[in-house]
C-alpha positions as a printed Julia matrix, in Angstrom:
79×3 Matrix{Float64}:
 123.72   -74.46  -110.03
 124.28   -77.79  -111.43
 124.13   -81.28  -110.05
 127.59   -82.92  -110.56
 127.07   -86.17  -108.94
 124.7    -88.26  -106.96
 124.82   -91.27  -104.68
 121.76   -93.29  -103.75
 122.05   -95.6   -100.63
 118.73   -96.23  -100.41
 115.27   -94.77  -101.73
 112.39   -96.66  -103.22
 113.86   -99.15  -105.62
 117.2    -97.27  -106.16
 120.39   -98.02  -104.17
 123.07   -98.37  -104.03
 123.62   -96.0   -107.06
 126.13   -93.59  -108.21
 125.91   -91.18  -111.02
 127.99   -88.5   -112.38
 126.85   -85.65  -114.72
 128.57   -83.89  -117.39
 128.2    -79.99  -117.98
 125.33   -79.34  -120.36
 122.33   -81.41  -120.62
 122.16   -85.2   -119.35
 119.39   -87.28  -120.3
 118.33   -90.19  -118.24
 116.56   -92.93  -120.45
 115.34   -96.36  -119.56
 112.07   -98.48  -120.02
 108.92   -98.24  -117.8
 109.59   -98.99  -114.04
 113.32   -98.7   -114.73
 113.44   -96.13  -111.79
 113.7    -92.53  -113.64
 110.78   -90.96  -111.59
 112.25   -92.36  -108.41
 115.54   -90.72  -109.37
 113.92   -87.45  -110.04
 111.96   -87.75  -106.74
 115.38   -88.47  -104.99
 116.81   -85.62  -106.21
 113.77   -83.64  -105.2
 113.8    -84.79  -101.6
 117.81   -84.3   -101.32
 117.62   -80.64  -102.37
 114.38   -79.65  -100.68
 113.41   -82.55   -98.16
 110.73   -85.22   -98.17
 107.5    -84.41   -96.71
 106.13   -87.24   -94.5
 102.25   -85.98   -94.77
 101.65   -86.19   -98.37
 102.55   -89.78   -98.71
 105.98   -89.54  -100.33
 107.73   -90.88   -97.41
 105.99   -94.31   -97.22
 106.06   -94.2   -101.04
 109.91   -93.95  -101.34
 110.76   -96.15   -98.18
 113.65   -98.56   -99.76
 112.19  -101.64  -101.07
 114.92  -104.14   -99.53
 114.64  -102.56   -95.83
 117.91  -100.34   -95.78
 117.44   -97.07   -94.41
 117.02   -93.71   -96.64
 120.2    -92.43   -97.66
 122.3    -90.65  -100.4
 123.79   -87.24  -101.35
 123.78   -84.97  -104.15
 126.93   -83.0   -104.89
 126.23   -79.56  -106.67
 128.61   -76.85  -108.2
 127.37   -73.13  -107.67
 127.34   -70.92  -110.68
 130.63   -69.73  -111.39
 132.58   -72.83  -110.02
């Protein structure tokens, strides 16, 4: 499985944000506080859910008041 693209409507300081990923290795680079960890947590939450009891739900509330939202498009192995 590989991530082809993602769209973040609201998650922490991210959104709206749209990214497409090429086959192979993709690097996310940026200075401190640019949102790299938030992006990683968004992908994790989109794929596996967001647990309210561990504090992540509150930690990643969208900063501008918009609702949580977004999607991750994946491709299964073999197309």
